[in-house]
C-alpha atoms as one frame of an Amber mdcrd trajectory, in Angstrom:
protein
 127.585  50.213 116.120 129.782  52.949 114.634 131.557  55.462 116.819 129.386
  58.245 115.404 126.162  56.434 116.334 127.507  55.639 119.799 128.504  59.266
 120.470 125.115  60.557 119.317 123.357  58.053 121.574 125.533  59.015 124.551
 124.878  62.698 123.929 121.100  62.103 123.807 121.216  60.054 127.009 123.203
  62.804 128.752 120.693  65.444 127.588 117.807  63.319 128.795 119.317  62.650
 132.214 120.089  66.352 132.785 116.560  67.285 131.608 114.850  64.809 133.913
 116.964  65.807 136.900 116.395  69.513 136.423 112.673  69.061 135.760 112.412
  67.317 139.131 114.454  69.996 140.866 112.753  72.952 139.139 109.168  71.769
 139.599 108.467  71.226 135.914 108.166  67.425 136.203 104.677  65.962 135.707
 102.695  65.377 138.880 100.456  62.386 139.539  96.724  63.178 139.260  95.012
  64.414 142.405  91.417  63.403 143.062  89.051  64.092 140.203  91.219  66.751
 138.582  91.588  65.919 134.859  95.057  64.741 133.849  96.602  63.471 130.614
  98.588  60.906 132.582 102.258  60.647 133.522 103.153  59.148 130.170 102.092
  62.296 128.314 103.653  64.464 131.012 107.050  62.941 130.359 106.568  62.326
 126.646 106.177  66.088 125.952 109.668  67.130 127.165 111.298  64.024 125.737
 109.720  64.672 122.347 110.729  68.324 122.570 114.292  67.175 123.247 114.193
  64.974 120.133 112.955  67.859 117.975 115.680  70.142 119.317 118.470  67.626
 118.718 117.216  66.723 115.267 117.049  70.409 114.314 120.656  70.808 115.456
 121.702  67.803 113.383 119.866  69.032 110.254 121.271  72.533 110.427 124.768
  71.312 111.399 124.866  68.875 108.488 123.789  71.523 105.986 126.174  74.083
 107.504 129.069  71.685 107.120 128.184  70.770 103.569 127.575  74.298 102.276
 129.969  76.535 104.247 132.516  74.642 106.311 133.905  72.005 103.943 135.599
  73.350 100.801 134.601  72.054  97.358 135.845  72.533  93.808 132.577  72.951
  91.878 128.963  74.181  92.120 127.807  70.954  93.732 128.907  69.605  97.110
 131.227  66.628  96.891 132.743  63.852  99.006 131.781  63.937 102.670 129.536
  66.932 101.948 127.226  64.689  99.929 127.005  62.283 102.868 126.316  65.250
 105.165 123.351  66.200 102.953 122.033  62.651 103.207 122.346  62.829 106.987
 120.406  66.099 106.894 117.621  64.302 105.005 117.237  61.542 107.604 117.415
  63.934 110.534 114.832  66.177 108.834 112.508  63.160 108.671 113.035  62.608
 112.383 112.421  66.297 113.009 109.153  66.219 111.071 107.830  63.017 112.656
 108.788  64.134 116.193 107.096  67.492 115.659 103.884  65.805 114.532 104.022
  63.611 117.623 104.623  66.759 119.719 101.448  68.285 118.250  99.234  65.456
 119.512 101.042  65.271 122.840 100.427  69.011 123.301  96.720  68.520 122.596
  96.599  65.826 125.254  98.593  67.903 127.709  96.618  71.128 127.237  93.156
  69.588 127.365  94.189  67.107 130.129  92.991  64.134 128.094  94.885  60.837
 127.598  95.972  60.215 124.013  93.325  57.570 123.542  90.541  59.993 124.457
  91.410  62.701 121.952  88.705  63.650 119.452  88.425  65.993 116.500  87.158
  69.022 118.496  90.243  68.924 120.717  92.628  68.505 117.772  90.996  71.208
 115.618  90.711  73.528 118.619  94.449  73.338 119.300  95.234  73.636 115.604
  93.309  76.900 115.549  95.521  78.490 118.225  98.810  80.286 117.493 100.706
  77.614 119.419  99.068  74.824 117.430  99.698  76.511 114.092 103.322  77.048
 115.089 103.864  73.318 115.702 102.236  72.485 112.361 104.388  75.059 110.585
 107.502  73.499 112.065 106.400  70.081 110.870 105.751  71.470 107.377 109.131
  73.247 107.329 110.946  70.098 108.390 109.101  68.129 105.653 110.157  70.675
 103.022 113.754  70.455 104.176 113.600  66.637 103.934 112.216  66.798 100.373
 114.799  69.379  99.296 117.783  67.528 100.723 116.586  64.347  99.052 116.649
  65.791  95.543 119.499  68.328  95.336 123.201  68.658  96.080 123.702  72.093
  94.477 125.574  74.404  96.826 123.455  77.470  96.112 120.202  75.541  96.458
 121.396  73.939  99.721 122.252  77.378 101.070 118.593  78.284 100.561 117.548
  75.021 102.259 119.742  75.951 105.243 117.943  79.268 105.418 114.606  77.415
 105.342 115.751  75.129 108.182 116.726  78.151 110.311 113.376  79.804 109.547
 111.609  76.612 110.657 112.892  77.295 114.162 110.907  80.541 114.326 107.214
  79.545 114.688 107.424  77.625 117.993 110.058  79.990 119.347 107.903  83.056
 118.741 104.788  81.543 120.260 106.255  79.756 123.272 105.570  80.698 126.867
 107.934  83.682 126.468 105.155  85.292 124.446 102.955  85.538 127.526 105.585
  87.253 129.631 105.963  91.000 130.028 107.760  92.712 127.138 106.784  89.720
 125.013 108.255  91.283 121.857 111.649  91.515 123.586 111.251  88.039 125.070
 110.307  86.257 121.880 112.829  88.026 119.665 115.699  87.451 122.074 114.681
  83.801 122.392 114.689  83.355 118.627 118.176  84.845 118.343 119.250  82.639
 121.247 117.941  79.463 119.595 119.410  80.304 116.175 122.813  81.079 117.739
 122.862  77.882 119.782 121.767  75.772 116.829 124.473  77.161 114.505 127.129
  76.880 117.194 126.324  73.302 118.306 125.380  72.152 114.776 128.641  73.411
 113.288 130.689  71.700 115.957 128.729  68.475 115.462 129.452  68.607 111.730
 133.179  69.125 112.322 133.291  66.356 114.899 131.727  64.018 112.369 134.265
  65.138 109.744 137.109  64.516 112.214 135.819  60.991 112.904 135.911  60.319
 109.152 139.536  61.490 108.956 138.908  64.060 106.216 141.763  66.242 104.952
 139.331  69.163 104.676 138.941  69.366 108.478 141.509  72.143 108.989 139.792
  74.401 106.449 136.454  73.725 108.122 137.826  74.543 111.590 139.258  77.858
 110.398 135.918  78.951 108.946 133.918  77.700 111.908 136.020  79.619 114.414
 134.715  82.976 113.162 131.136  81.694 113.157 131.527  80.297 116.679 132.640
  83.689 118.015 129.559  85.408 116.562 127.294  82.617 117.828 128.778  82.879
 121.329 128.196  86.642 121.454 124.628  86.356 120.137 123.790  83.499 122.540
 125.215  85.398 125.518 123.574  88.731 124.758 120.154  87.280 123.820 120.237
  84.979 126.823 120.794  87.872 129.213 117.926  89.865 127.688 115.582  86.903
 127.753 116.448  85.991 131.328 115.913  89.571 132.479 112.358  89.501 131.046
 111.549  86.125 132.569 113.066  86.844 135.990 111.794  90.374 136.504 114.393
  91.308 139.162 117.913  90.544 140.379 116.544  88.986 143.566 114.696  86.366
 141.490 118.001  85.339 139.918 119.225  83.988 143.256 115.965  83.508 145.087
 114.044  81.276 142.662 114.533  77.852 141.200 114.253  79.260 137.676 116.905
  81.846 138.469 119.275  79.195 139.797 118.819  77.172 136.637 119.575  80.288
 134.608 122.809  80.694 136.597 123.667  77.112 135.816 123.118  77.742 132.134
 125.236  80.929 132.265 128.014  78.885 133.907 127.788  76.311 131.140 127.938
  79.069 128.519 131.069  80.606 130.099 132.739  77.230 130.355 131.963  76.542
 126.713 133.319  79.946 125.668 136.554  79.510 127.584 136.836  75.897 126.482
 136.226  76.776 122.837 138.728  79.640 122.854 141.438  77.473 124.378 140.606
  74.675 121.987 140.862  76.820 118.844 144.101  78.378 120.111 145.661  75.023
 120.806 144.657  73.719 117.386 146.172  76.770 115.656 149.428  76.309 117.591
 149.727  72.515 117.429 147.598  71.670 114.393 146.101  68.586 116.084 143.926
  67.359 118.935 140.591  68.631 117.639 138.494  65.494 117.937 139.024  64.759
 121.650 138.427  68.373 122.643 135.441  68.746 120.323 133.709  65.665 121.691
 134.149  66.913 125.262 132.660  70.272 124.272 129.775  68.584 122.463 128.841
  66.556 125.540 128.742  69.786 127.562 126.523  71.302 124.865 124.270  68.207
 124.971 123.811  68.624 128.717 123.054  72.333 128.163 120.334  71.458 125.625
 118.706  69.205 128.215 118.926  72.082 130.705 117.247  74.407 128.184 114.331
  71.998 127.674 113.911  71.780 131.430 113.943  75.574 131.650 111.213  75.827
 129.037 108.863  73.840 131.311 109.894  75.446 134.610 107.634  78.164 136.009
 109.162  81.633 135.746 109.196  84.127 138.654 107.186  86.713 136.686 104.481
  84.138 135.948 102.660  83.413 132.740 100.029  86.163 133.014 102.068  89.248
 133.807  99.992  91.207 131.247  96.878  91.646 133.343  94.537  93.817 131.307
  93.300  93.648 127.687  95.078  96.976 127.069  98.389  95.520 128.219  97.812
  92.438 126.110  97.219  94.703 123.128 100.261  96.915 123.639 102.596  94.405
 125.284 102.782  96.681 128.318 101.050  99.575 130.079  99.819 102.681 128.260
 102.657 105.267 128.163 102.208 108.660 129.825 101.111 111.707 127.832 103.703
 112.558 125.187 106.178 115.354 125.777 109.271 116.489 123.902 111.515 114.783
 126.416 109.597 111.493 126.311 109.534 111.430 122.513 113.215 112.233 122.254
 114.615 110.030 125.021 111.969 107.414 125.849 112.408 103.757 125.017 110.380
 100.567 124.723 111.255  96.879 124.530 110.971  96.485 120.763 112.931  93.290
 120.218 112.992  93.433 116.449 114.286  96.997 116.431 116.979  96.123 118.959
 117.987  93.100 116.877 118.232  95.110 113.645 120.222  97.931 115.222 122.429
  95.676 117.339 123.298  93.184 114.622 123.420  95.825 111.864 125.868  98.004
 113.830 128.031  95.091 115.028 128.343  93.466 111.588 129.128  96.738 109.811
 131.747  97.820 112.385 133.293  94.345 112.287 133.527  94.580 108.485 135.213
  97.974 108.612 137.582  96.742 111.302 138.449  93.712 109.159 139.359  95.988
 106.250 141.450  98.227 108.450 143.371  95.291 109.883 144.478  94.156 106.445
 145.384  97.672 105.402 142.433  98.455 103.081 140.672 101.803 103.159 136.965
 102.387 103.651 135.381 105.815 103.321 134.558 107.362 106.709 131.477 109.005
 105.226 129.945 105.609 104.437 130.439 104.439 108.038 128.900 107.628 109.393
 125.979 107.307 106.994 125.280 103.715 108.108 125.452 104.607 111.797 123.081
 107.543 111.276 120.634 105.141 109.635 120.911 102.824 112.656 120.161 105.739
 114.992 117.036 106.678 112.991 115.813 103.068 113.121 116.493 102.937 116.852
 114.416 106.098 117.494 111.578 104.905 115.274 111.333 101.417 116.801 112.510
 101.213 120.419 113.210 104.907 121.007 110.792 107.605 122.106 109.039 107.750
 118.753 108.569 103.963 118.841 106.956 104.200 122.297 104.062 106.285 120.936
 103.828 104.695 117.485 101.517 102.076 119.069  99.152 104.608 120.689  99.011
 107.663 118.392  98.358 107.654 114.644 100.538 110.759 114.256 103.470 109.038
 116.001 102.842 105.910 113.968 103.011 107.923 110.742 106.162 109.751 111.872
 107.755 106.352 112.657 106.604 105.089 109.265 108.218 108.029 107.481 111.453
 107.615 109.401 111.679 103.925 108.525 110.672 104.218 104.859 111.869 107.714
 103.869 114.801 108.736 106.075 116.729 105.732 107.428 117.017 103.940 104.021
 118.765 106.977 102.470 121.608 106.681 104.961 121.641 102.879 104.814 122.058
 102.585 101.053 124.722 105.335 101.064 126.603 103.205 103.593 127.107 100.579
 100.855 126.663  97.519 103.105 126.717  95.000 100.234 129.997  96.422  98.931
 131.473  96.085 102.411 130.184  92.525 102.698 131.667  91.566  99.322 135.043
  92.877 100.446 135.049  91.108 103.794 133.121  87.826 103.392 135.277  84.717
 102.923 136.280  83.957  99.370 137.002  80.582  97.720 139.588  78.407  99.475
 140.234  76.471  96.284 139.402  76.992  92.628 135.734  76.405  91.799 134.430
  76.711  95.390 131.118  78.493  95.907 132.158  80.745  98.809 129.949  83.017
 100.979 131.150  85.950  98.886 130.159  84.151  95.693 126.724  83.309  97.156
 126.071  86.983  97.938 127.305  88.064  94.521 125.054  85.488  92.837 122.082
  86.712  94.794 122.726  90.363  93.941 122.768  89.463  90.228 119.970  86.890
  90.327 116.729  87.018  88.374 114.899  87.783  91.604 117.011  90.876  92.205
 116.736  91.849  88.573 112.960  91.789  88.976 113.059  93.817  92.224 115.314
  96.446  90.716 113.074  97.034  87.716 112.279 100.779  87.479 108.570 100.097
  88.041 108.708  97.586  90.890 110.338  99.835  93.520 107.966 102.813  93.074
 104.915 100.483  92.916 105.849  98.848  96.238 106.935 102.126  97.773 103.770
 104.086  96.961 101.274 101.353  96.188 101.632  99.753  99.596 100.664 103.078
 101.219  97.239 103.068  99.558  96.809  99.310  99.966  97.635  99.407 103.670
  95.830 102.492 104.967  92.780 102.555 102.686  91.792  98.952 103.417  91.108
  96.851 106.471  94.693  95.660 106.545  95.901  98.522 108.719  93.416  97.841
 111.499  94.073  94.079 111.389  97.828  94.605 111.669  97.556  97.206 114.440
  95.343  94.881 116.475  97.923  92.086 116.311 101.150  92.117 118.271 103.291
  90.964 115.344 101.317  93.103 112.898 103.091  96.257 114.034 106.458  94.504
 113.597 105.493  93.352 110.120 104.644  96.932 109.142 107.996  98.216 110.506
 109.925  95.586 108.546 107.862  96.299 105.427 108.430 100.079 105.618 112.164
  99.599 106.036 112.393  97.007 103.258 110.443  98.870 100.567 112.199 102.144
 101.420 115.599 100.498 101.185 114.688  98.910  97.850 113.416 102.211  96.415
 116.516 104.186  97.397 118.843 101.305  96.427 117.583 101.654  92.861 117.635
 105.464  92.983 120.910 106.380  94.678 122.457 103.070  95.794 126.186 102.580
  95.284 126.135  98.835  95.881 126.341  96.379  92.945 123.045  95.991  91.124
 121.838  93.802  88.243 120.485  96.922  86.568 122.557  99.998  85.879 119.942
 102.667  85.242 121.042 105.913  83.610 120.740 109.053  85.720 117.872 110.382
  83.577 115.828 107.207  84.250 116.388 107.409  87.994 115.488 111.089  87.965
 112.275 110.217  86.108 111.400 107.569  88.741 111.682 110.189  91.438 109.631
 112.792  89.601 106.843 110.315  89.042 106.887 109.100  92.666 106.688 112.497
  94.425 103.117 113.433  93.363 101.653 110.035  94.322 103.181 110.301  97.767
 101.808 113.832  98.145  98.321 112.663  97.057  98.443 109.949  99.711  99.246
 112.476 102.453  96.438 114.788 101.249  94.003 111.857 101.169  94.838 111.008
 104.781  94.386 114.630 105.836  91.067 114.874 103.945  89.558 111.629 105.188
  86.448 111.957 107.327  86.727 108.433 108.762  89.332 107.282 111.261  91.746
 104.589 110.087  91.684 101.637 112.524  89.194 103.533 114.645  88.232 100.551
 116.768  91.868  99.983 117.690  92.480 103.583 118.806  89.221 103.768 120.723
  90.038 100.514 122.515  93.137 102.167 123.980  90.990 104.723 125.858  93.964
 107.027 126.107  93.382 110.164 128.204  95.324 112.432 125.836  94.784 113.505
 122.211  91.272 112.113 122.306  90.268 113.774 119.005  91.151 110.888 116.689
  90.445 112.783 113.413  92.663 115.670 114.550  95.487 113.273 115.350  94.998
 111.594 111.964  95.092 115.008 110.260  98.376 115.696 112.051  99.710 112.318
 110.874  98.795 113.148 107.282 100.578 116.479 107.562 103.646 114.685 108.904
 103.522 112.280 105.965 103.467 115.206 103.565 106.267 117.203 105.215 108.498
 114.292 106.228 107.930 112.589 102.880 108.622 115.481 100.538 111.751 116.810
 102.245 113.754 113.541 101.902 112.598 113.173  98.273 113.835 116.677  97.484
 117.166 115.838  99.143 117.351 112.667  97.077 116.660 114.721  93.953 119.655
 116.867  94.834 121.780 113.746  95.403 120.702 112.369  92.031 121.641 115.591
  90.262 124.989 115.555  92.032 125.615 111.929  91.001 124.582 112.831  87.463
 127.003 115.743  87.222 129.749 113.715  88.951 129.271 110.914  86.466 129.605
 113.343  83.540 132.750 114.826  85.122 134.286 111.392  85.585 133.448 110.472
  82.010 135.054 113.688  80.761 138.217 112.973  82.759 138.297 109.417  81.478
 137.994 110.657  77.884 140.758 113.249  78.432 143.095 110.593  79.836 142.336
 108.338  76.873 143.035 111.148  74.440 146.345 111.904  76.164 147.392 108.275
  75.760 146.352 108.085  72.072 147.507 111.537  71.011 143.983 112.903  70.493
 143.141 110.084  68.075 139.389 110.483  68.561 139.565 114.223  67.969 141.633
 113.737  64.825 139.138 111.149  63.521 136.256 113.531  64.187 138.031 116.423
  62.371 138.835 114.145  59.434 135.152 113.230  59.190 134.178 116.918  59.155
 136.706 117.621  56.394 135.331 114.740  54.373 131.808 116.055  54.701 132.923
 119.543  53.683 134.698 118.262  50.572 131.959 115.968  49.294 128.848 117.777
  50.570 127.342 114.657  52.094 128.340 111.478  53.795 129.661 108.933  51.340
 128.614 105.346  51.320 131.261 103.065  52.731
């Protein structure tokens, strides 16, 4: 048995022991059957958490191996090399384990939910669970793990493997977003914070696992990997801590529950482990920087603490929470994710807030990453325009108001507020975001190559910005078609009602509005690098063509005699603004007013950029003429004299 295999086995045993102990203490351990009450049996009761532990550890190993191969270990060409190739092979085998364990978890969940032993399962039980959101999530994870296994088997290209790493991280989402956090109060906040928590932990633990494996192999590339991982570990620690606090607050419901319940005491234990890991990791990195050695022993100690924490997390996922699983009591609360807000007022619309987890994640991460990038430039003495920073922060404020601010509160219960939120996300916020030049900032602050030929994070972003995909998206017709066409496709079909009646449907619309608006304005007035450099006249033409179609949409909404998503609005039974057509008419008017004003402002910005471009070109020409002694002017005058003397242009 190799040392690597032994350490992995010890870590798994430690995780399992901690999980079993805390399941017994927390009340999540399976109970023997009582009387005639149906039960899947103790084997299934214990097999579910053990299989969940295997899926979690295998996911960490897959993502850690890919992270090490693509980002942590330096290379000298477009394909990974040396230990990185072996890391990709490890990712393949762990992805197979991940897939198989997830499939096993699916059948164990069927047995557990329907209280039937594995041998008594039949097609109705299996198909019934597969038709639920939880069942589909498990199957999606199995499919994602299978795709990762296939991809890592057949490629070692750095850019392709970066995409596979993204796929592996995305594979964590289905089960995370449909777990028992989804049935708690503020389920949007609970599920989003849990997803960020899981992603942060997986990157943190996986990266350290990869470096520990590299250290065991005695690679000379370890120091470079540690340096790059240190920055990632800091971000992961912050994300894990912040998301963990948010998630715990939703699950606990009160401060008293933190100390007065078993779940709360387990949360305190997990917080203690997180603090110990943070302090331990900081001291470890500092000692390595000062002494240049001693990584392996310290890393293995930290990894065993992390393994115990993973076992604790699995136990927490099966421990009853103080708020219970059915905190949303009524169909209305299930629909909205909380109680119906009070009648709107200016104060509530301006200063209210709701637990929109996706909005909080976008604003929190977007602000933190941008400010960190500006701070990084300042530290090394580089300048960054203050106007761009202000523009980006204004965009973040607009997103905050439209998602988890007062406008976001009522966007779920009033069509007019929904349309105002839509306009803010698609028409206003993107203007400020693209003028903040986030991609330019990222290209100036992301790590570059550590040795000639390396595909660095900066190179990956640059390749993406100039890829065929981006060239397609920035085509002059694609942006306007998505920007305007999606309006008609969404509101004049059954899609709008379907999305409004689904918890994640509203989030999908918010992300869509923000994405298509950002793409449209990126092509129009963006200052970030683009695969297409459209002349000012072409961009001006795009805007002129778009404005009428947007106005026609607003007029069509105002003129409609049928209520969009009428069943959804009527199901709310709100005691205010009960005239649905009048509220829809108001929403159409908002779309017209709030849509045309930003477009006119963008038209002014385009004209300014056009004139500024001409002025810069004139100055460039003047400087060139000064250097060459007016050579171009003399050549032009000579041509005019030649035409005057001969009456027509001579053949060469």
